[in-house]
FITORKOL-118387 format. One record per residue (C-alpha): x, y, z negated; residue number from 1. Coordinates in nm, 2 decimals. Each point is the difference from the previous one (the first is absolute). Example, Ala and Ser with C-alpha at 12.3 -4.5 7.8 and 13.67 -1.06 7.14 Angstrom:
+--------+--------+--------+-----+
!     xx !     yy !     zz ! num !
+--------+--------+--------+-----+
!   1.23 !  -0.45 !  -0.78 !   1 !
!   0.14 !   0.34 !   0.07 !   2 !
+--------+--------+--------+-----+
***
This chain:
+--------+--------+--------+-----+
!     xx !     yy !     zz ! num !
+--------+--------+--------+-----+
!  12.42 !   1.78 !  -4.37 !   1 !
!  -0.01 !   0.31 !  -0.13 !   2 !
!  -0.30 !   0.26 !   0.17 !   3 !
!   0.03 !   0.39 !  -0.02 !   4 !
!  -0.32 !   0.17 !  -0.21 !   5 !
!  -0.13 !   0.14 !   0.36 !   6 !
!   0.02 !  -0.40 !   0.09 !   7 !
!  -0.19 !  -0.09 !  -0.32 !   8 !
!  -0.27 !   0.23 !   0.07 !   9 !
!  -0.04 !  -0.14 !   0.37 !  10 !
!  -0.04 !  -0.35 !  -0.13 !  11 !
!  -0.24 !   0.08 !  -0.25 !  12 !
!  -0.22 !   0.20 !   0.25 !  13 !
!   0.04 !  -0.30 !   0.23 !  14 !
!  -0.12 !  -0.25 !  -0.32 !  15 !
!  -0.30 !   0.23 !  -0.02 !  16 !
!  -0.06 !  -0.03 !   0.37 !  17 !
!   0.01 !  -0.36 !   0.02 !  18 !
!  -0.26 !  -0.04 !  -0.30 !  19 !
!  -0.25 !   0.24 !   0.11 !  20 !
!   0.02 !  -0.13 !   0.35 !  21 !
!  -0.06 !  -0.37 !  -0.17 !  22 !
!  -0.31 !   0.14 !  -0.16 !  23 !
!  -0.13 !   0.13 !   0.33 !  24 !
!   0.07 !  -0.31 !   0.22 !  25 !
!   0.35 !   0.14 !   0.08 !  26 !
!  -0.14 !   0.28 !   0.22 !  27 !
!  -0.17 !   0.31 !  -0.11 !  28 !
!  -0.30 !  -0.01 !   0.26 !  29 !
!  -0.11 !  -0.33 !  -0.23 !  30 !
!  -0.05 !   0.22 !  -0.29 !  31 !
!  -0.28 !   0.18 !   0.23 !  32 !
!  -0.13 !  -0.30 !   0.12 !  33 !
!  -0.06 !  -0.14 !  -0.35 !  34 !
!  -0.14 !   0.31 !  -0.10 !  35 !
!  -0.23 !  -0.02 !   0.28 !  36 !
!  -0.10 !  -0.37 !  -0.04 !  37 !
!  -0.07 !   0.08 !  -0.37 !  38 !
!  -0.22 !   0.27 !   0.09 !  39 !
!  -0.18 !  -0.21 !   0.24 !  40 !
!  -0.07 !  -0.29 !  -0.22 !  41 !
!  -0.11 !   0.27 !  -0.28 !  42 !
!  -0.26 !   0.11 !   0.27 !  43 !
!  -0.09 !  -0.35 !   0.09 !  44 !
!  -0.03 !  -0.09 !  -0.37 !  45 !
!  -0.26 !   0.32 !  -0.05 !  46 !
!  -0.16 !  -0.10 !   0.32 !  47 !
!  -0.08 !  -0.33 !  -0.15 !  48 !
!  -0.10 !   0.13 !  -0.34 !  49 !
!  -0.24 !   0.22 !   0.20 !  50 !
!  -0.15 !  -0.27 !   0.18 !  51 !
!  -0.01 !  -0.22 !  -0.32 !  52 !
!  -0.22 !   0.28 !  -0.17 !  53 !
!  -0.22 !   0.10 !   0.26 !  54 !
!  -0.08 !  -0.36 !   0.06 !  55 !
!  -0.09 !  -0.02 !  -0.37 !  56 !
!  -0.29 !   0.19 !   0.08 !  57 !
!  -0.18 !  -0.28 !   0.22 !  58 !
!  -0.23 !  -0.08 !  -0.25 !  59 !
!  -0.12 !   0.36 !  -0.05 !  60 !
!  -0.02 !   0.05 !   0.41 !  61 !
!  -0.21 !  -0.30 !   0.01 !  62 !
!  -0.24 !   0.15 !  -0.28 !  63 !
!  -0.04 !   0.33 !   0.16 !  64 !
!  -0.05 !  -0.15 !   0.37 !  65 !
!  -0.24 !  -0.27 !  -0.11 !  66 !
!  -0.18 !   0.29 !  -0.21 !  67 !
!  -0.03 !   0.21 !   0.32 !  68 !
!  -0.08 !  -0.23 !   0.27 !  69 !
!  -0.19 !  -0.31 !  -0.17 !  70 !
!  -0.10 !   0.11 !  -0.36 !  71 !
!  -0.25 !   0.28 !  -0.15 !  72 !
!   0.17 !   0.28 !   0.18 !  73 !
!  -0.02 !  -0.16 !   0.34 !  74 !
!  -0.16 !   0.26 !   0.23 !  75 !
!  -0.02 !   0.29 !  -0.28 !  76 !
!   0.19 !   0.24 !   0.18 !  77 !
!  -0.22 !  -0.03 !   0.31 !  78 !
!  -0.30 !   0.05 !  -0.23 !  79 !
!   0.18 !   0.28 !  -0.15 !  80 !
!   0.04 !   0.18 !   0.30 !  81 !
!  -0.35 !  -0.06 !   0.15 !  82 !
!  -0.15 !   0.14 !  -0.33 !  83 !
!   0.26 !   0.31 !   0.04 !  84 !
!  -0.05 !   0.09 !   0.37 !  85 !
!  -0.38 !  -0.09 !   0.03 !  86 !
!  -0.04 !   0.22 !  -0.32 !  87 !
!   0.22 !   0.33 !   0.06 !  88 !
!   0.06 !  -0.06 !   0.43 !  89 !
!   0.28 !   0.20 !   0.15 !  90 !
!   0.23 !   0.22 !  -0.22 !  91 !
!   0.19 !   0.25 !   0.25 !  92 !
!   0.23 !   0.21 !  -0.17 !  93 !
!  -0.15 !   0.33 !  -0.21 !  94 !
!  -0.38 !  -0.17 !   0.02 !  95 !
!  -0.25 !  -0.07 !  -0.28 !  96 !
!   0.00 !  -0.37 !   0.09 !  97 !
!   0.37 !   0.01 !  -0.08 !  98 !
!  -0.07 !   0.15 !  -0.30 !  99 !
!  -0.25 !  -0.24 !  -0.08 ! 100 !
!   0.27 !  -0.30 !   0.10 ! 101 !
!   0.25 !   0.10 !  -0.24 ! 102 !
!  -0.29 !   0.05 !  -0.26 ! 103 !
!  -0.12 !  -0.33 !   0.07 ! 104 !
!   0.33 !  -0.21 !   0.02 ! 105 !
!   0.14 !   0.16 !  -0.34 ! 106 !
!  -0.36 !  -0.12 !  -0.20 ! 107 !
!   0.02 !  -0.35 !   0.18 ! 108 !
!   0.38 !  -0.04 !  -0.08 ! 109 !
!  -0.07 !   0.11 !  -0.39 ! 110 !
!  -0.27 !  -0.21 !  -0.03 ! 111 !
!   0.27 !  -0.31 !   0.16 ! 112 !
!   0.17 !   0.09 !  -0.31 ! 113 !
!   0.31 !   0.15 !   0.14 ! 114 !
!   0.17 !   0.32 !  -0.10 ! 115 !
!  -0.13 !   0.28 !   0.26 ! 116 !
!   0.08 !   0.34 !   0.03 ! 117 !
!  -0.02 !   0.29 !   0.28 ! 118 !
!   0.26 !   0.20 !   0.15 ! 119 !
!  -0.10 !   0.34 !   0.12 ! 120 !
!   0.09 !   0.12 !   0.34 ! 121 !
!  -0.07 !   0.18 !   0.27 ! 122 !
!  -0.11 !  -0.07 !   0.36 ! 123 !
!  -0.11 !   0.10 !   0.35 ! 124 !
!  -0.36 !   0.06 !   0.04 ! 125 !
!  -0.11 !  -0.01 !   0.36 ! 126 !
!  -0.39 !  -0.03 !   0.11 ! 127 !
!  -0.10 !  -0.14 !   0.34 ! 128 !
!  -0.32 !   0.21 !   0.03 ! 129 !
!  -0.24 !  -0.08 !   0.30 ! 130 !
!   0.20 !  -0.10 !   0.31 ! 131 !
!  -0.12 !  -0.11 !   0.34 ! 132 !
!   0.15 !  -0.05 !   0.38 ! 133 !
!  -0.20 !  -0.04 !   0.32 ! 134 !
!   0.12 !  -0.07 !   0.36 ! 135 !
!  -0.20 !   0.21 !   0.22 ! 136 !
!   0.22 !  -0.05 !   0.31 ! 137 !
!   0.02 !  -0.22 !   0.22 ! 138 !
!  -0.32 !  -0.11 !  -0.19 ! 139 !
!  -0.16 !   0.07 !  -0.33 ! 140 !
!   0.15 !  -0.25 !  -0.27 ! 141 !
!   0.02 !   0.00 !  -0.38 ! 142 !
!   0.34 !  -0.02 !  -0.12 ! 143 !
!   0.04 !  -0.20 !  -0.34 ! 144 !
!   0.26 !   0.21 !  -0.20 ! 145 !
!   0.17 !   0.07 !  -0.35 ! 146 !
!   0.19 !   0.31 !  -0.06 ! 147 !
!   0.34 !  -0.07 !  -0.13 ! 148 !
!   0.09 !   0.12 !  -0.37 ! 149 !
!   0.13 !   0.35 !  -0.06 ! 150 !
!  -0.13 !   0.09 !   0.38 ! 151 !
!  -0.16 !   0.33 !   0.04 ! 152 !
!  -0.34 !   0.05 !   0.13 ! 153 !
!  -0.16 !   0.14 !   0.32 ! 154 !
!  -0.19 !   0.30 !   0.00 ! 155 !
!  -0.35 !  -0.02 !  -0.06 ! 156 !
!  -0.11 !  -0.03 !   0.35 ! 157 !
!   0.25 !  -0.28 !   0.08 ! 158 !
!   0.29 !  -0.02 !   0.26 ! 159 !
!  -0.12 !  -0.10 !   0.35 ! 160 !
!   0.30 !  -0.03 !   0.22 ! 161 !
!   0.16 !  -0.24 !   0.28 ! 162 !
!   0.21 !  -0.28 !  -0.13 ! 163 !
!   0.34 !  -0.10 !   0.09 ! 164 !
!   0.07 !  -0.38 !  -0.03 ! 165 !
!   0.38 !  -0.09 !  -0.08 ! 166 !
!   0.15 !  -0.33 !  -0.10 ! 167 !
!   0.28 !   0.14 !  -0.19 ! 168 !
!   0.20 !   0.31 !  -0.15 ! 169 !
!   0.22 !  -0.03 !   0.29 ! 170 !
!  -0.25 !   0.03 !   0.26 ! 171 !
!  -0.17 !   0.31 !  -0.17 ! 172 !
!   0.32 !   0.16 !  -0.01 ! 173 !
!   0.03 !  -0.05 !   0.40 ! 174 !
!  -0.36 !   0.11 !   0.04 ! 175 !
!   0.00 !   0.30 !  -0.25 ! 176 !
!  -0.11 !   0.24 !   0.26 ! 177 !
!  -0.32 !  -0.20 !   0.05 ! 178 !
!  -0.09 !   0.02 !  -0.39 ! 179 !
!  -0.06 !   0.36 !  -0.03 ! 180 !
!  -0.34 !   0.05 !  -0.13 ! 181 !
!  -0.11 !  -0.39 !   0.01 ! 182 !
!  -0.07 !  -0.25 !  -0.25 ! 183 !
!   0.31 !  -0.26 !  -0.02 ! 184 !
!  -0.11 !  -0.35 !   0.02 ! 185 !
!   0.27 !  -0.26 !  -0.10 ! 186 !
!  -0.08 !  -0.33 !   0.13 ! 187 !
!   0.34 !  -0.17 !  -0.15 ! 188 !
!   0.02 !  -0.38 !   0.01 ! 189 !
!   0.00 !  -0.15 !  -0.36 ! 190 !
!   0.35 !  -0.16 !  -0.04 ! 191 !
!   0.03 !  -0.02 !  -0.39 ! 192 !
!  -0.14 !   0.19 !  -0.26 ! 193 !
!   0.34 !   0.15 !  -0.10 ! 194 !
!   0.03 !   0.14 !   0.35 ! 195 !
!  -0.32 !   0.09 !   0.11 ! 196 !
!  -0.10 !   0.17 !  -0.31 ! 197 !
!   0.21 !   0.29 !   0.14 ! 198 !
!  -0.26 !   0.14 !   0.23 ! 199 !
!  -0.22 !   0.00 !  -0.28 ! 200 !
!   0.22 !   0.21 !  -0.22 ! 201 !
!   0.16 !   0.23 !   0.25 ! 202 !
!  -0.22 !   0.02 !   0.30 ! 203 !
!  -0.19 !   0.30 !  -0.09 ! 204 !
!   0.29 !   0.21 !  -0.03 ! 205 !
!   0.17 !  -0.14 !   0.30 ! 206 !
!  -0.31 !   0.07 !   0.19 ! 207 !
!  -0.01 !   0.37 !  -0.14 ! 208 !
!   0.36 !   0.08 !   0.12 ! 209 !
!  -0.13 !  -0.04 !   0.35 ! 210 !
!  -0.30 !   0.22 !  -0.03 ! 211 !
!  -0.30 !  -0.25 !  -0.09 ! 212 !
!  -0.29 !   0.09 !  -0.17 ! 213 !
!  -0.09 !  -0.34 !  -0.18 ! 214 !
!   0.16 !  -0.34 !  -0.01 ! 215 !
!  -0.17 !  -0.33 !   0.00 ! 216 !
!   0.20 !  -0.31 !  -0.05 ! 217 !
!  -0.07 !  -0.37 !   0.09 ! 218 !
!  -0.06 !  -0.18 !  -0.33 ! 219 !
!   0.32 !  -0.18 !  -0.17 ! 220 !
!  -0.10 !  -0.35 !   0.04 ! 221 !
!   0.05 !  -0.32 !   0.19 ! 222 !
!  -0.38 !  -0.08 !   0.04 ! 223 !
!  -0.31 !   0.16 !   0.01 ! 224 !
!  -0.38 !  -0.01 !   0.06 ! 225 !
!  -0.05 !   0.40 !   0.03 ! 226 !
!   0.13 !   0.08 !  -0.33 ! 227 !
!   0.19 !   0.29 !  -0.07 ! 228 !
!   0.26 !  -0.01 !  -0.27 ! 229 !
!   0.12 !   0.31 !  -0.21 ! 230 !
!   0.32 !   0.11 !  -0.20 ! 231 !
!   0.22 !   0.27 !  -0.10 ! 232 !
!   0.18 !   0.24 !   0.24 ! 233 !
!   0.24 !   0.23 !  -0.04 ! 234 !
!   0.00 !   0.37 !   0.15 ! 235 !
!   0.35 !   0.12 !   0.07 ! 236 !
!   0.13 !   0.32 !  -0.13 ! 237 !
!  -0.03 !   0.30 !   0.26 ! 238 !
!  -0.23 !  -0.19 !   0.22 ! 239 !
!  -0.35 !   0.09 !   0.04 ! 240 !
!  -0.22 !  -0.19 !  -0.18 ! 241 !
!  -0.28 !  -0.16 !   0.22 ! 242 !
!  -0.30 !  -0.25 !  -0.06 ! 243 !
!   0.10 !  -0.37 !   0.01 ! 244 !
!  -0.20 !  -0.32 !  -0.01 ! 245 !
!   0.03 !  -0.38 !   0.09 ! 246 !
!  -0.22 !  -0.16 !   0.27 ! 247 !
!  -0.07 !  -0.35 !   0.09 ! 248 !
!   0.22 !  -0.22 !   0.21 ! 249 !
!  -0.27 !  -0.06 !   0.24 ! 250 !
!  -0.08 !   0.40 !   0.04 ! 251 !
!   0.38 !   0.08 !   0.04 ! 252 !
!   0.05 !  -0.26 !   0.26 ! 253 !
!  -0.34 !   0.13 !   0.19 ! 254 !
!   0.14 !   0.34 !   0.00 ! 255 !
!   0.32 !  -0.14 !   0.16 ! 256 !
!  -0.21 !  -0.17 !   0.26 ! 257 !
!  -0.17 !   0.29 !   0.12 ! 258 !
!   0.36 !   0.21 !  -0.01 ! 259 !
!   0.17 !  -0.29 !   0.22 ! 260 !
!  -0.32 !   0.07 !   0.23 ! 261 !
!   0.05 !   0.35 !   0.02 ! 262 !
!  -0.34 !   0.07 !  -0.16 ! 263 !
!  -0.02 !   0.32 !  -0.22 ! 264 !
!  -0.10 !  -0.10 !  -0.37 ! 265 !
!  -0.13 !   0.26 !  -0.25 ! 266 !
!  -0.10 !  -0.05 !  -0.38 ! 267 !
!  -0.17 !   0.24 !  -0.22 ! 268 !
!   0.17 !  -0.05 !  -0.38 ! 269 !
!  -0.17 !   0.11 !  -0.32 ! 270 !
!   0.15 !  -0.03 !  -0.33 ! 271 !
!  -0.01 !   0.15 !  -0.35 ! 272 !
!   0.30 !  -0.12 !  -0.19 ! 273 !
!   0.18 !   0.22 !  -0.21 ! 274 !
!   0.25 !  -0.01 !  -0.32 ! 275 !
!  -0.10 !   0.10 !  -0.36 ! 276 !
!   0.24 !   0.10 !  -0.22 ! 277 !
!   0.21 !  -0.31 !  -0.19 ! 278 !
!  -0.25 !  -0.21 !  -0.20 ! 279 !
!   0.06 !  -0.13 !  -0.37 ! 280 !
!   0.06 !  -0.37 !  -0.01 ! 281 !
!   0.16 !  -0.29 !  -0.20 ! 282 !
!   0.21 !  -0.28 !   0.04 ! 283 !
!  -0.15 !  -0.30 !  -0.16 ! 284 !
!   0.23 !  -0.20 !  -0.25 ! 285 !
!  -0.05 !  -0.34 !  -0.17 ! 286 !
!   0.25 !  -0.19 !  -0.23 ! 287 !
!   0.12 !  -0.30 !  -0.18 ! 288 !
!   0.27 !   0.12 !  -0.23 ! 289 !
!   0.31 !  -0.21 !   0.00 ! 290 !
!   0.10 !  -0.14 !  -0.35 ! 291 !
!   0.34 !   0.04 !   0.05 ! 292 !
!   0.10 !   0.31 !   0.20 ! 293 !
!  -0.32 !   0.21 !   0.04 ! 294 !
!   0.19 !   0.23 !   0.17 ! 295 !
!   0.10 !  -0.22 !   0.29 ! 296 !
!  -0.29 !  -0.01 !   0.28 ! 297 !
!  -0.10 !  -0.24 !   0.25 ! 298 !
!  -0.22 !   0.22 !   0.24 ! 299 !
!  -0.30 !  -0.11 !   0.20 ! 300 !
!  -0.19 !   0.20 !   0.21 ! 301 !
!  -0.27 !   0.03 !   0.27 ! 302 !
!  -0.18 !   0.37 !   0.08 ! 303 !
!  -0.33 !   0.10 !  -0.09 ! 304 !
!  -0.11 !   0.24 !   0.25 ! 305 !
!  -0.09 !  -0.07 !   0.34 ! 306 !
!  -0.15 !   0.14 !   0.31 ! 307 !
!  -0.36 !   0.16 !   0.05 ! 308 !
!  -0.10 !  -0.30 !   0.20 ! 309 !
!  -0.08 !  -0.37 !  -0.08 ! 310 !
!   0.03 !  -0.09 !  -0.33 ! 311 !
!   0.41 !  -0.01 !  -0.06 ! 312 !
!  -0.06 !  -0.36 !  -0.08 ! 313 !
!   0.32 !  -0.12 !   0.20 ! 314 !
!   0.21 !   0.35 !  -0.04 ! 315 !
!   0.05 !  -0.05 !  -0.27 ! 316 !
!  -0.26 !  -0.11 !  -0.21 ! 317 !
!   0.12 !  -0.35 !   0.01 ! 318 !
!   0.36 !   0.13 !  -0.12 ! 319 !
!  -0.15 !   0.20 !  -0.27 ! 320 !
!  -0.19 !  -0.32 !  -0.12 ! 321 !
!   0.24 !  -0.27 !   0.00 ! 322 !
!   0.28 !   0.25 !  -0.20 ! 323 !
!  -0.29 !   0.02 !  -0.30 ! 324 !
!  -0.06 !  -0.38 !   0.06 ! 325 !
!   0.35 !  -0.09 !  -0.06 ! 326 !
!  -0.02 !   0.19 !  -0.35 ! 327 !
!  -0.33 !  -0.18 !  -0.06 ! 328 !
!   0.15 !  -0.36 !   0.06 ! 329 !
!   0.31 !   0.08 !  -0.23 ! 330 !
!  -0.25 !   0.13 !  -0.27 ! 331 !
!  -0.23 !  -0.31 !   0.01 ! 332 !
!   0.24 !  -0.24 !  -0.03 ! 333 !
!   0.18 !   0.18 !  -0.30 ! 334 !
!   0.32 !   0.07 !   0.19 ! 335 !
!   0.18 !   0.33 !  -0.10 ! 336 !
!   0.34 !   0.05 !   0.20 ! 337 !
!   0.36 !   0.11 !  -0.17 ! 338 !
!  -0.10 !   0.33 !   0.22 ! 339 !
!  -0.30 !   0.22 !   0.07 ! 340 !
!  -0.21 !  -0.08 !   0.30 ! 341 !
!  -0.14 !   0.31 !   0.11 ! 342 !
!  -0.28 !   0.03 !   0.28 ! 343 !
!  -0.03 !   0.31 !   0.16 ! 344 !
!  -0.32 !   0.08 !   0.24 ! 345 !
!   0.17 !   0.31 !   0.22 ! 346 !
!  -0.23 !   0.29 !   0.11 ! 347 !
!   0.05 !   0.18 !   0.30 ! 348 !
!   0.21 !  -0.27 !   0.21 ! 349 !
!  -0.18 !   0.06 !   0.31 ! 350 !
!   0.14 !   0.37 !  -0.02 ! 351 !
!   0.35 !  -0.08 !   0.01 ! 352 !
!   0.03 !  -0.17 !  -0.37 ! 353 !
!  -0.07 !   0.28 !  -0.15 ! 354 !
!  -0.10 !  -0.12 !  -0.38 ! 355 !
!   0.30 !  -0.24 !   0.02 ! 356 !
!   0.25 !   0.26 !   0.07 ! 357 !
!  -0.13 !   0.20 !  -0.27 ! 358 !
!   0.01 !  -0.29 !  -0.22 ! 359 !
!   0.36 !  -0.07 !   0.08 ! 360 !
!   0.11 !   0.36 !  -0.05 ! 361 !
!  -0.14 !  -0.04 !  -0.35 ! 362 !
!   0.14 !  -0.37 !  -0.06 ! 363 !
!   0.33 !   0.04 !   0.21 ! 364 !
!   0.21 !   0.12 !  -0.36 ! 365 !
!  -0.06 !  -0.38 !  -0.11 ! 366 !
!   0.07 !  -0.13 !   0.34 ! 367 !
!   0.28 !  -0.26 !  -0.18 ! 368 !
!  -0.30 !  -0.17 !  -0.19 ! 369 !
!  -0.18 !  -0.10 !   0.30 ! 370 !
!   0.08 !  -0.32 !   0.10 ! 371 !
!  -0.22 !  -0.08 !   0.32 ! 372 !
!  -0.26 !   0.19 !   0.15 ! 373 !
!  -0.28 !  -0.22 !   0.22 ! 374 !
!  -0.24 !   0.16 !   0.25 ! 375 !
!  -0.31 !  -0.20 !   0.20 ! 376 !
!  -0.14 !   0.20 !   0.27 ! 377 !
!   0.01 !  -0.16 !   0.32 ! 378 !
!  -0.30 !  -0.21 !  -0.07 ! 379 !
!  -0.10 !  -0.29 !  -0.25 ! 380 !
!  -0.01 !  -0.28 !   0.29 ! 381 !
!   0.14 !  -0.36 !  -0.02 ! 382 !
!   0.37 !   0.08 !  -0.21 ! 383 !
!   0.30 !  -0.11 !   0.23 ! 384 !
!   0.27 !   0.12 !  -0.20 ! 385 !
!   0.17 !   0.29 !  -0.22 ! 386 !
!   0.20 !   0.27 !   0.15 ! 387 !
!   0.29 !   0.12 !  -0.22 ! 388 !
!   0.27 !   0.31 !   0.01 ! 389 !
!   0.26 !  -0.03 !  -0.25 ! 390 !
!   0.34 !  -0.09 !  -0.09 ! 391 !
!   0.16 !  -0.35 !   0.08 ! 392 !
!  -0.01 !  -0.07 !  -0.32 ! 393 !
!  -0.35 !   0.10 !  -0.08 ! 394 !
!  -0.09 !  -0.22 !   0.34 ! 395 !
!   0.15 !  -0.33 !  -0.12 ! 396 !
!  -0.23 !   0.06 !  -0.32 ! 397 !
!  -0.29 !   0.09 !   0.23 ! 398 !
!   0.06 !  -0.33 !   0.18 ! 399 !
!  -0.01 !  -0.23 !  -0.32 ! 400 !
!  -0.32 !   0.19 !  -0.08 ! 401 !
!  -0.19 !  -0.05 !   0.31 ! 402 !
!   0.04 !  -0.39 !  -0.01 ! 403 !
!  -0.21 !  -0.02 !  -0.28 ! 404 !
!  -0.29 !   0.07 !   0.25 ! 405 !
!   0.06 !  -0.32 !   0.18 ! 406 !
!  -0.35 !  -0.10 !  -0.12 ! 407 !
!  -0.17 !   0.26 !   0.25 ! 408 !
!   0.29 !  -0.05 !   0.26 ! 409 !
!   0.14 !   0.36 !  -0.01 ! 410 !
!   0.35 !  -0.07 !  -0.11 ! 411 !
!   0.16 !   0.27 !   0.27 ! 412 !
!   0.17 !   0.29 !  -0.10 ! 413 !
!   0.02 !   0.24 !   0.32 ! 414 !
!   0.23 !   0.32 !   0.02 ! 415 !
!  -0.17 !   0.33 !   0.01 ! 416 !
!  -0.22 !   0.07 !  -0.33 ! 417 !
!  -0.19 !   0.34 !   0.08 ! 418 !
!  -0.28 !   0.24 !  -0.07 ! 419 !
!  -0.14 !   0.31 !   0.04 ! 420 !
!  -0.04 !   0.03 !  -0.39 ! 421 !
!   0.33 !  -0.17 !  -0.13 ! 422 !
!   0.27 !   0.12 !   0.26 ! 423 !
!   0.14 !   0.27 !  -0.21 ! 424 !
!   0.08 !  -0.23 !  -0.25 ! 425 !
!   0.16 !  -0.24 !   0.25 ! 426 !
!   0.21 !   0.29 !   0.16 ! 427 !
!   0.12 !   0.08 !  -0.36 ! 428 !
!   0.12 !  -0.37 !  -0.01 ! 429 !
!  -0.29 !  -0.17 !  -0.20 ! 430 !
!  -0.04 !  -0.34 !   0.12 ! 431 !
!  -0.33 !   0.01 !   0.17 ! 432 !
!  -0.25 !  -0.31 !   0.15 ! 433 !
!  -0.33 !  -0.01 !   0.23 ! 434 !
!  -0.25 !  -0.22 !   0.09 ! 435 !
!   0.03 !  -0.17 !   0.32 ! 436 !
!  -0.35 !  -0.16 !   0.13 ! 437 !
!  -0.12 !  -0.15 !   0.32 ! 438 !
!  -0.08 !   0.38 !   0.16 ! 439 !
!  -0.09 !  -0.07 !   0.33 ! 440 !
!  -0.33 !   0.15 !  -0.04 ! 441 !
!   0.07 !   0.29 !  -0.24 ! 442 !
!   0.05 !   0.27 !   0.28 ! 443 !
!  -0.34 !  -0.10 !   0.14 ! 444 !
!  -0.18 !   0.14 !  -0.26 ! 445 !
!   0.26 !   0.27 !  -0.16 ! 446 !
!  -0.16 !   0.33 !  -0.05 ! 447 !
!  -0.31 !  -0.11 !   0.13 ! 448 !
!  -0.38 !  -0.06 !  -0.08 ! 449 !
!   0.10 !  -0.34 !   0.01 ! 450 !
!   0.20 !   0.01 !  -0.32 ! 451 !
!  -0.28 !  -0.17 !  -0.19 ! 452 !
!  -0.02 !  -0.29 !  -0.24 ! 453 !
!  -0.07 !  -0.24 !   0.29 ! 454 !
!   0.35 !  -0.03 !   0.09 ! 455 !
!   0.12 !  -0.10 !  -0.30 ! 456 !
!   0.06 !  -0.37 !  -0.11 ! 457 !
!  -0.06 !  -0.11 !  -0.37 ! 458 !
!   0.23 !  -0.30 !   0.03 ! 459 !
!   0.26 !   0.23 !   0.13 ! 460 !
!  -0.02 !   0.27 !  -0.22 ! 461 !
!   0.05 !  -0.32 !  -0.31 ! 462 !
!   0.30 !  -0.05 !   0.20 ! 463 !
!   0.14 !   0.31 !   0.00 ! 464 !
!  -0.07 !   0.11 !  -0.38 ! 465 !
!   0.15 !  -0.38 !  -0.11 ! 466 !
!   0.33 !   0.13 !   0.23 ! 467 !
!  -0.04 !   0.34 !  -0.13 ! 468 !
!   0.00 !  -0.11 !  -0.38 ! 469 !
!   0.27 !  -0.28 !   0.01 ! 470 !
!   0.22 !   0.20 !   0.13 ! 471 !
!  -0.03 !   0.32 !  -0.21 ! 472 !
!   0.00 !  -0.20 !  -0.33 ! 473 !
!   0.30 !  -0.22 !   0.07 ! 474 !
!   0.23 !   0.33 !   0.06 ! 475 !
!  -0.16 !   0.18 !  -0.27 ! 476 !
!   0.09 !  -0.27 !  -0.23 ! 477 !
!   0.35 !  -0.11 !   0.11 ! 478 !
!   0.27 !   0.06 !  -0.25 ! 479 !
!   0.20 !   0.26 !   0.24 ! 480 !
!  -0.14 !   0.28 !   0.21 ! 481 !
!   0.08 !  -0.04 !   0.38 ! 482 !
!   0.30 !   0.19 !   0.11 ! 483 !
!  -0.03 !   0.29 !   0.20 ! 484 !
+--------+--------+--------+-----+
***
């Protein structure tokens, strides 16, 4: 049988289709299926490789944990914290005490054999001055107060005025006409720190908008033994700045009860607070250089400044000490990771991460070289888990890393790595991790005179140090950086 030229071409095209179809399981979509299956197999093989690589650090992790929890370094981070806070005391931004704290840590970490340097920054300098408050009606009573950071002071003679007690911003708006010329007292219930802190941050400006002459905020805490808690507050642009202070839960509730009975309450408030020009300060940096990729960095951190009450032992002396201790443990074991381990003790955190933001601005040109950023700033109580923010691929690696913490029962990886000082890096896509501890008591003492060594436990700090050092070293020594 003979065929035309067109027929021959059709036949050849048909044969080609049959051959290609047979290679693709006789249907075009199977080619995509096979490609997807190949990719899946590659991902599985890669995950298996990473799991095996991380598991290979089991002996090293055990050495770090044994040294920190049971060995010669047992309780060392606690002793270091006690020596530091007992010697220096509290360390508010811009103060002489903060300068002394930075010098202390620079010398201590240098003597520890670490590579240490200081990086200059400018930080706020707010001074509390003398302050007092007294209820004069319906009876005389001294009120325990702490002026809020950035607050203006009162006139030298003070302010004496009737109070208006409200429980929320909405009630203040409803009763705006009653607030003119008065001291607004917020008696807001504690829901959570993240929610309730809005009253400390914005209460003064909201009160000023309705004509108040000063503002007293119920301390942001779920528990009180007549203890005021300070913190930073933010004046809104274009709104009159009025004095703002925190009072105790007990006094806020007392004035609320008077108000419910229809009794007039009058308070005399004096505050010598003022803001000075920004001060010179430093972020304190210590390193163990990586042997293969010294330009790549795993960063551990806590902040060195505190409020001007208590000892700043919990917030954030503990976080600073375990970030130093992590390097000490690795150095003591003679370990040196593939990448650089860098501890940064931030300055000016309590004023909104001021020192950390300047560090980010200086180093973000090398963003791609930051492998993981870690921050401890919610206490160093019993560790429960590691919190992590990063890509799915990075999370899978970290899930393997925390398995190495089985000896101290902290193998859980939670979502939501966070921290004021590392947030710029996380927002820029760098993986971030934070320490989750049993923190039910944290806000009992937070920003108060109660933040002292008495709330710290040496065993807990050793456990936190072991977790911090193990995670940091393993990530810094893996063959590949975490995927962003």
